[in-house]
C-alpha positions as a Markdown table, in Angstrom:
| # | Residue | x | y | z |
|---|---|---|---|---|
| 1 | Gln | -46.4 | -18.1 | 40.4 |
| 2 | Ala | -46.1 | -17.4 | 36.7 |
| 3 | Ala | -44.6 | -14.0 | 37.6 |
| 4 | Asp | -41.8 | -15.8 | 39.4 |
| 5 | Gln | -41.0 | -17.7 | 36.2 |
| 6 | Glu | -40.8 | -14.6 | 34.0 |
| 7 | Ala | -38.7 | -11.4 | 33.9 |
| 8 | Ala | -39.6 | -8.2 | 32.1 |
| 9 | Phe | -37.2 | -5.9 | 30.3 |
| 10 | Met | -38.1 | -2.5 | 28.7 |
| 11 | Asp | -36.6 | -1.9 | 25.3 |
| 12 | Arg | -36.1 | 1.2 | 23.3 |
| 13 | Gln | -35.3 | 0.8 | 19.6 |
| 14 | Asp | -34.0 | 3.5 | 17.3 |
| 15 | Ile | -35.9 | 2.8 | 14.1 |
| 16 | Ala | -33.4 | 4.4 | 11.8 |
| 17 | Ser | -30.3 | 2.6 | 13.1 |
| 18 | Gly | -31.8 | -0.6 | 14.5 |
| 19 | Arg | -30.0 | 0.1 | 17.9 |
| 20 | Val | -31.8 | -1.5 | 20.8 |
| 21 | Asp | -31.2 | -0.3 | 24.4 |
| 22 | Trp | -32.5 | -2.3 | 27.4 |
| 23 | Asp | -33.4 | -1.2 | 31.0 |
| 24 | Gly | -31.8 | -4.3 | 32.5 |
| 25 | Pro | -29.4 | -7.1 | 31.8 |
| 26 | Ile | -31.5 | -9.2 | 29.4 |
| 27 | His | -28.3 | -10.5 | 27.8 |
| 28 | Glu | -27.4 | -12.1 | 31.1 |
| 29 | Met | -30.7 | -13.8 | 31.5 |
| 30 | Leu | -30.5 | -15.1 | 28.0 |
| 31 | Gly | -26.8 | -16.1 | 28.4 |
| 32 | Ile | -25.7 | -14.3 | 25.2 |
| 33 | Asp | -23.4 | -11.4 | 24.3 |
| 34 | Arg | -24.6 | -7.9 | 25.3 |
| 35 | Glu | -23.8 | -6.5 | 21.8 |
| 36 | Ala | -26.1 | -9.1 | 20.1 |
| 37 | Met | -29.0 | -7.8 | 22.1 |
| 38 | Asn | -28.2 | -4.2 | 21.1 |
| 39 | Asn | -28.9 | -4.6 | 17.4 |
| 40 | Ala | -32.3 | -5.5 | 15.9 |
| 41 | Ala | -30.6 | -7.5 | 13.0 |
| 42 | His | -28.6 | -9.6 | 15.5 |
| 43 | Ile | -31.7 | -10.2 | 17.6 |
| 44 | Leu | -33.6 | -11.5 | 14.5 |
| 45 | Gly | -30.7 | -13.9 | 13.9 |
| 46 | Leu | -31.3 | -15.5 | 17.3 |
| 47 | Val | -35.1 | -16.0 | 16.8 |
| 48 | His | -36.4 | -19.4 | 15.9 |
| 49 | Pro | -36.9 | -19.5 | 12.1 |
| 50 | Glu | -40.6 | -20.3 | 12.4 |
| 51 | Asp | -41.1 | -17.2 | 14.6 |
| 52 | Arg | -38.8 | -14.8 | 12.8 |
| 53 | Ser | -41.4 | -13.1 | 10.5 |
| 54 | Ala | -43.6 | -12.0 | 13.3 |
| 55 | Leu | -40.8 | -10.4 | 15.2 |
| 56 | Ala | -39.3 | -8.9 | 12.0 |
| 57 | Ala | -42.6 | -7.1 | 11.4 |
| 58 | Leu | -42.5 | -5.7 | 15.0 |
| 59 | Leu | -38.9 | -4.5 | 14.7 |
| 60 | Ala | -39.2 | -3.0 | 11.2 |
| 61 | Leu | -42.2 | -0.8 | 11.4 |
| 62 | Gly | -40.3 | 2.1 | 10.0 |
| 63 | Gly | -42.5 | 4.5 | 11.9 |
| 64 | Asp | -45.8 | 3.0 | 10.7 |
| 65 | Ala | -47.8 | 2.7 | 14.0 |
| 66 | Thr | -51.0 | 1.7 | 12.2 |
| 67 | His | -50.3 | -2.0 | 12.1 |
| 68 | Leu | -48.8 | -2.7 | 15.5 |
| 69 | Pro | -49.7 | -6.1 | 16.9 |
| 70 | Gly | -51.0 | -6.5 | 20.4 |
| 71 | Ala | -48.1 | -8.8 | 21.4 |
| 72 | Thr | -45.7 | -11.2 | 19.6 |
| 73 | Ala | -44.6 | -14.5 | 21.1 |
| 74 | Phe | -41.4 | -16.1 | 19.9 |
| 75 | Arg | -38.5 | -18.4 | 20.8 |
| 76 | Leu | -35.1 | -16.9 | 21.1 |
| 77 | Gln | -31.9 | -19.0 | 21.1 |
| 78 | Ser | -30.0 | -18.4 | 24.3 |
| 79 | Thr | -27.3 | -21.1 | 23.9 |
| 80 | Ala | -26.5 | -23.6 | 21.2 |
| 81 | Ser | -29.2 | -26.0 | 22.5 |
| 82 | Arg | -31.7 | -23.9 | 24.5 |
| 83 | Trp | -34.7 | -21.8 | 23.4 |
| 84 | Met | -36.2 | -19.1 | 25.6 |
| 85 | Gly | -39.9 | -18.2 | 25.3 |
| 86 | Val | -40.4 | -14.5 | 24.9 |
| 87 | Arg | -43.4 | -12.2 | 24.5 |
| 88 | Ala | -42.8 | -8.7 | 23.1 |
| 89 | Thr | -45.7 | -6.4 | 24.1 |
| 90 | Gln | -47.1 | -3.8 | 21.7 |
| 91 | Pro | -44.6 | -1.1 | 21.4 |
| 92 | Thr | -45.3 | 2.6 | 21.6 |
| 93 | Leu | -44.0 | 4.9 | 18.8 |
| 94 | Ile | -42.4 | 8.0 | 20.2 |
| 95 | Ser | -40.2 | 10.8 | 18.8 |
| 96 | Asp | -37.2 | 12.5 | 20.3 |
| 97 | Ser | -34.5 | 14.7 | 18.9 |
| 98 | Gly | -32.8 | 11.7 | 17.3 |
| 99 | Gly | -35.9 | 10.5 | 15.5 |
| 100 | Pro | -38.6 | 7.9 | 15.9 |
| 101 | Leu | -38.2 | 5.2 | 18.6 |
| 102 | Leu | -40.2 | 2.1 | 19.5 |
| 103 | Val | -40.5 | 1.5 | 23.3 |
| 104 | Gly | -41.9 | -1.8 | 24.5 |
| 105 | Thr | -41.4 | -4.6 | 26.9 |
| 106 | Trp | -40.1 | -8.1 | 26.5 |
| 107 | Ile | -41.2 | -10.8 | 29.0 |
| 108 | Val | -38.8 | -13.7 | 29.1 |
| 109 | Gln | -39.6 | -17.1 | 30.6 |
| 110 | Arg | -37.0 | -18.2 | 33.1 |
| 111 | Gly | -35.5 | -21.6 | 32.5 |
| 112 | Gly | -36.2 | -21.9 | 28.7 |
| 113 | Ile | -38.5 | -24.1 | 26.8 |
| 114 | Ala | -38.2 | -27.5 | 25.1 |
């Protein structure tokens, strides 16, 4: 039943620009602006202050794949009074013609947390 309470979204982050693209409407599930979820800096601003450093390390690897964590759990603000529990799985560093990318998966808890 835990799977019924979670939704997974694949993300692809351009390390140089901070642009994040998603395979689904994660912004709709979180109830936030689409553009906020397309920029790593904006995403960090939505993360609970106690959780921000762990996600910042994940998003700012700068191509250094030697220190990737297995998964990072954090709280993300979806509305003014609601936090959503999220797990970002270990990303994979790939290269394409535009430069290095991090590809990973975010698993979002439906309904939020207290």
